C-alpha positions as CSV (number, residue, x, y, z in Angstrom):
1,X,-53.1,54.1,9.0
2,X,-52.9,57.4,10.7
3,X,-49.3,58.3,11.4
4,X,-49.7,58.7,15.1
5,X,-51.3,55.4,15.8
6,X,-48.4,53.4,17.1
7,X,-50.0,50.5,19.0
8,X,-52.4,47.7,17.9
9,X,-53.5,45.3,20.7
10,X,-55.0,42.0,19.7
11,X,-56.8,40.2,22.5
12,X,-59.1,37.3,23.1
13,X,-59.2,33.9,24.8
14,X,-56.9,30.9,23.8
15,X,-57.8,29.5,20.4
16,X,-59.2,32.7,18.9
17,X,-56.3,33.0,16.5
18,X,-54.7,36.0,18.2
19,X,-51.0,35.3,17.5
20,X,-51.4,34.1,13.9
21,X,-53.7,36.9,12.9
22,X,-51.8,39.6,14.8
23,X,-48.6,38.6,13.0
24,X,-50.4,38.6,9.7
25,X,-51.7,42.1,10.5
26,X,-48.1,43.2,11.1
27,X,-47.0,41.8,7.7
28,X,-50.0,43.7,6.2
29,X,-48.7,46.9,7.7
30,X,-45.2,46.3,6.3
31,X,-46.7,45.7,2.9
32,X,-48.5,49.0,3.2
33,X,-45.1,50.7,3.7
34,X,-45.4,51.1,7.5
35,X,-42.6,50.5,10.0
36,X,-44.0,47.7,12.2
37,X,-42.9,45.2,14.7
38,X,-44.8,42.2,16.1
39,X,-44.5,40.5,19.5
40,X,-46.5,37.5,20.5
41,X,-47.2,36.9,24.2
42,X,-44.1,34.9,24.8
43,X,-41.6,36.7,22.6
44,X,-38.1,37.0,23.8
45,X,-37.2,40.7,24.3
46,X,-40.9,41.7,24.5
47,X,-41.0,45.5,25.2
48,X,-44.1,45.5,27.3
49,X,-44.5,42.1,28.9
50,X,-42.9,41.2,32.2
51,X,-43.0,37.5,31.7
52,X,-39.6,35.9,32.3
53,X,-38.6,38.9,34.6
54,X,-37.3,38.2,38.1
55,X,-38.0,40.8,40.8
56,X,-35.5,41.8,43.5
57,X,-35.5,44.3,46.3
58,X,-32.3,46.4,46.4
59,X,-30.8,44.4,49.2
60,X,-31.8,41.1,47.6
61,X,-30.3,42.3,44.3
62,X,-27.0,43.1,45.8
63,X,-26.8,39.7,47.6
64,X,-27.7,38.1,44.3
65,X,-24.8,39.8,42.6
66,X,-22.5,38.6,45.4
67,X,-23.6,35.0,44.9
68,X,-22.8,35.1,41.2
69,X,-19.7,37.3,40.9
70,X,-18.7,35.8,37.6
71,X,-22.0,36.9,36.1
72,X,-22.4,40.2,38.0
73,X,-21.5,42.3,34.9
74,X,-24.0,40.4,32.7
75,X,-26.7,40.8,35.3
76,X,-26.0,44.5,35.9
77,X,-26.2,45.2,32.1
78,X,-29.7,43.6,31.9
79,X,-31.3,44.7,35.2
80,X,-34.0,47.4,35.1
81,X,-33.9,49.6,38.1
82,X,-37.2,51.0,39.3
83,X,-36.8,52.9,42.6
84,X,-35.6,50.3,45.1
85,X,-36.6,47.4,42.9
86,X,-34.7,45.6,40.1
87,X,-36.3,43.6,37.3
88,X,-34.1,41.1,35.6
89,X,-35.2,39.7,32.2
90,X,-33.5,36.4,31.8
91,X,-35.1,34.5,28.9
92,X,-32.6,33.6,26.2
93,X,-29.6,35.0,28.0
94,X,-26.8,32.7,26.8
95,X,-24.6,33.6,29.7
96,X,-27.2,32.1,32.0
97,X,-27.3,28.8,30.1
98,X,-26.4,25.8,32.3
99,X,-26.6,27.9,35.5
100,X,-29.1,25.6,37.2
101,X,-29.1,27.3,40.6
102,X,-29.3,30.8,39.1
103,X,-32.2,30.0,36.8
104,X,-34.1,28.2,39.6
105,X,-33.8,31.4,41.7
106,X,-34.8,33.6,38.9
107,X,-37.9,31.5,38.1
108,X,-38.9,31.6,41.8
109,X,-38.8,35.4,41.6
110,X,-40.9,35.8,38.5
111,X,-43.4,38.7,38.8
112,X,-45.9,37.6,36.1
113,X,-47.4,34.3,35.0
114,X,-45.8,32.7,38.0
115,X,-46.9,29.7,40.1
116,X,-47.3,31.9,43.2
117,X,-47.5,35.7,43.7
118,X,-44.4,37.3,45.1
119,X,-45.7,40.8,45.8
120,X,-49.0,42.3,47.1
121,X,-51.6,43.2,44.5
122,X,-51.0,46.9,44.7
123,X,-47.3,46.5,44.0
124,X,-48.1,44.1,41.2
125,X,-50.2,46.7,39.6
126,X,-47.7,49.5,40.2
127,X,-44.8,47.6,38.7
128,X,-46.7,46.6,35.6
129,X,-48.0,50.1,34.9
130,X,-44.5,51.5,35.4
131,X,-43.2,49.0,32.8
132,X,-45.8,50.0,30.3
133,X,-44.7,53.6,30.9
134,X,-41.1,52.7,30.0
135,X,-42.4,51.0,26.9
136,X,-44.2,54.1,25.8
137,X,-41.1,56.2,26.4
138,X,-39.1,53.8,24.2
139,X,-41.7,53.8,21.5
140,X,-41.8,57.6,21.4
141,X,-38.3,57.6,19.9
142,X,-39.5,56.0,16.6
143,X,-42.5,56.0,14.2
144,X,-42.8,52.2,14.5
145,X,-46.2,50.6,14.9
146,X,-46.2,47.9,17.6
147,X,-48.5,45.0,17.1
148,X,-48.9,43.1,20.5
149,X,-51.1,40.2,21.3
150,X,-52.4,38.8,24.6
151,X,-50.4,41.2,26.8
152,X,-52.9,44.0,27.6
153,X,-55.8,41.9,28.9
154,X,-54.8,38.3,29.0
155,X,-51.7,38.3,31.2
156,X,-53.0,41.0,33.5
157,X,-56.4,39.5,34.1
158,X,-55.0,35.9,34.4
159,X,-52.7,36.8,37.3
160,X,-55.2,39.2,39.0
161,X,-57.8,36.5,39.1
162,X,-55.6,33.5,39.8
163,X,-53.3,35.0,42.4
164,X,-55.2,37.9,43.9
165,X,-58.9,37.0,43.4
166,X,-59.2,40.6,42.3
167,X,-62.7,42.1,42.0
168,X,-64.0,43.6,38.8
169,X,-63.3,47.1,40.0
170,X,-59.7,46.2,41.0
171,X,-59.1,44.7,37.5
172,X,-60.6,47.8,35.9
173,X,-58.3,50.1,37.9
174,X,-55.3,48.0,36.9
175,X,-56.2,48.1,33.2
176,X,-57.2,51.7,33.2
177,X,-53.8,52.6,34.6
178,X,-52.1,50.9,31.7
179,X,-54.6,52.5,29.3
180,X,-53.6,55.9,30.7
181,X,-49.9,55.1,30.1
182,X,-50.4,54.1,26.5
183,X,-52.8,56.8,25.5
184,X,-50.0,58.8,23.8
185,X,-49.6,56.0,21.3
186,X,-53.2,56.3,20.2
187,X,-53.8,52.6,20.5
188,X,-56.4,50.4,18.8
189,X,-57.7,47.2,20.4
190,X,-59.1,44.3,18.3
191,X,-60.8,41.6,20.4
192,X,-61.3,38.2,18.8
193,X,-64.0,35.9,20.2
194,X,-66.1,32.8,19.5
195,X,-69.7,32.2,20.6
196,X,-69.1,29.3,23.1
197,X,-66.2,29.4,25.5
198,X,-66.8,25.7,26.3
199,X,-66.6,24.6,22.6
200,X,-63.6,26.9,22.1
201,X,-61.6,25.4,25.0
202,X,-62.5,21.8,24.1
203,X,-61.4,22.5,20.5
204,X,-58.1,24.1,21.5
205,X,-57.5,21.4,24.0
206,X,-57.5,18.8,21.3
207,X,-55.5,20.9,18.9
208,X,-52.7,21.6,21.4
209,X,-52.9,18.3,23.3
210,X,-53.6,20.1,26.6
211,X,-56.4,18.3,28.4
212,X,-56.5,20.9,31.2
213,X,-57.9,23.4,28.7
214,X,-61.1,21.4,28.6
215,X,-61.4,21.0,32.3
216,X,-64.5,22.4,34.0
217,X,-62.3,24.6,36.2
218,X,-60.5,26.1,33.2
219,X,-63.8,26.6,31.3
220,X,-65.4,28.5,34.2
221,X,-62.2,30.6,34.6
222,X,-62.2,31.5,30.9
223,X,-65.9,32.2,30.9
224,X,-65.4,34.7,33.7
225,X,-62.3,36.2,31.9
226,X,-64.4,36.7,28.8
227,X,-67.1,38.4,30.8
228,X,-64.6,40.8,32.3
229,X,-62.8,41.5,29.1
230,X,-66.0,42.3,27.1
231,X,-67.1,44.6,29.9
232,X,-63.7,46.3,30.0
233,X,-63.9,47.0,26.2
234,X,-66.7,49.5,26.9
235,X,-64.7,51.3,29.6
236,X,-61.7,52.1,27.4
237,X,-61.2,55.6,25.9
238,X,-59.6,54.5,22.7
239,X,-61.1,52.6,19.7
240,X,-61.9,48.9,20.2
241,X,-63.5,46.4,17.9
242,X,-64.9,43.0,18.6
243,X,-64.8,40.3,15.9
244,X,-66.7,37.1,16.5
245,X,-65.4,34.1,14.6
246,X,-68.4,31.8,14.3
247,X,-67.2,29.5,11.5
248,X,-63.4,29.5,12.3
249,X,-63.0,31.3,9.0
250,X,-59.6,32.9,9.5
251,X,-59.6,34.7,6.1
252,X,-62.9,36.4,7.0
253,X,-61.6,37.3,10.4
254,X,-58.4,38.8,9.0
255,X,-60.4,40.8,6.5
256,X,-62.6,42.1,9.3
257,X,-59.5,43.0,11.3
258,X,-58.2,45.1,8.5
259,X,-61.6,46.8,8.2
260,X,-61.7,47.4,11.9
261,X,-58.3,49.0,11.9
262,X,-59.4,51.4,9.1
263,X,-62.6,52.3,10.9
264,X,-60.8,52.7,14.2
265,X,-58.1,55.0,12.8
266,X,-60.8,57.5,11.9
267,X,-61.9,57.6,15.5
268,X,-58.5,58.5,16.8
């Protein structure tokens, strides 16, 4: 892989094999002598995702510290200040274990993948784009290749559609803002897909024992998400490659991922 390609994004709907194949791609890079790290969508300590991050305004943050004086130092060490806002990552923090009231408050303030939106759409976009900018700044300090799955399209579009009923143009603006931030990493995006969203959701519903995946509401939501994501691929100014997994042949898909990566690196 070309030295200055430092970010591989693996995207697609649920059940396309993103996490398994992205992690396998990371191991392939390591075997090729590359410095590589892999983060799936829910990974603790994820450098680009804002899942499991609580948002506070400055006054709210100071009041929060006052309510938990015994944890104020632990909170301060982890909080990310962005202007007058504070983002507090809290997943896996052992000092917060058993703190029922604290964890309930943090959950109620989650910015992403939350039950209800806590900020306006414009601020949601701004905060996420700023966080990606911080990630790029961190990544610039090393030659590590980051392999990330389901964090560039999936989480953004899920929340924009579910909470904000965002239009296609608003979603494009959001994604393009992130694309602008990560351009210095010379990213590559591999999109995994299957022919029928309905069949895919019914199958993954049975595999994961989650009946809601096969509901008509979810299927329609996913069909719309796929439409948007395929359209967005054509708007990006870095290499993208779509791989359709018709037969659920994971070995064939992985082979195509490696080939796509080699083709894409020549286009950087």
